[in-house]
N, C-alpha and C positions, 0 to 999 in steps of 0.2 A: 777503714776505710768503709763507704759507704756503700750499699751495692750499684747504685746509676753513677757512682765513680769510677768503681770497678770496670762497669762497665762501658764506660767511656774510655777509660784505660786500655780494656783488651781492642776495643773496635780501632781505636788509634796505633797500636802496635802492629795490627791485623794490616792495617793499611800501610805501614811503613813497612812490614814484610813484603806484602806484594808489590809497591815499589822498589823494593830491595832488589826482590827477585826480578824483575822485569830489565831493569839498569844491567844486572850480569847477564840475565837471558843473550844481551848483545853481544857478549864476548865469549857466553860458556854455550853454545848450542851443539849439542850433542848426545847420542844414545843414553850418556849416564844423568846428563841433567833432563832429558825429556822423562826416565824413568824417576828422577828425585822428585820431579811435578807431577807427573803422575800417582805416584805410590802416597808422597807426603802432602806436598802443596794445596792437589786440588781437592782431595777431603777433608783437610784442615778448612780450607775455607767454608766450607757446609758446617762442618764441626763448630766453628765459632761463630756463623750465623744463629746456630740452633743454641749454642750457650748464652749470646745475646736475648734473645727470646725469652730464653729461661729467667734470665735476671730480670728481664722487665718483668715478668710476671711475678717472680719474686718478690720485688719492689712491691708491687702493688697486693701482694700478700702481708707482708710487712706494714706497710702502710695501713690497711683495714685490721692489722692485731693492733698495731699502737693507736689506733683511734678507737677501737671497741675496747681493748685491755687496759689502755693507759687512766691516769687519775683522772676522777669524774669532778 
């Protein structure tokens, strides 16, 4: 899988997780659900954004490497 493919997949599953969580929150809204959201889901959102940014940079570096080091 390419970096851009992996980045797109990560963005998609992150969006799906967020949508599933909000559907679940309509039924499950107690201290345990709020703890799970604060402890795991909120930090995960920022971590996914950071990972996507890093993957974009990695894709740019790999493209430059291929261009500069590839066969001439």
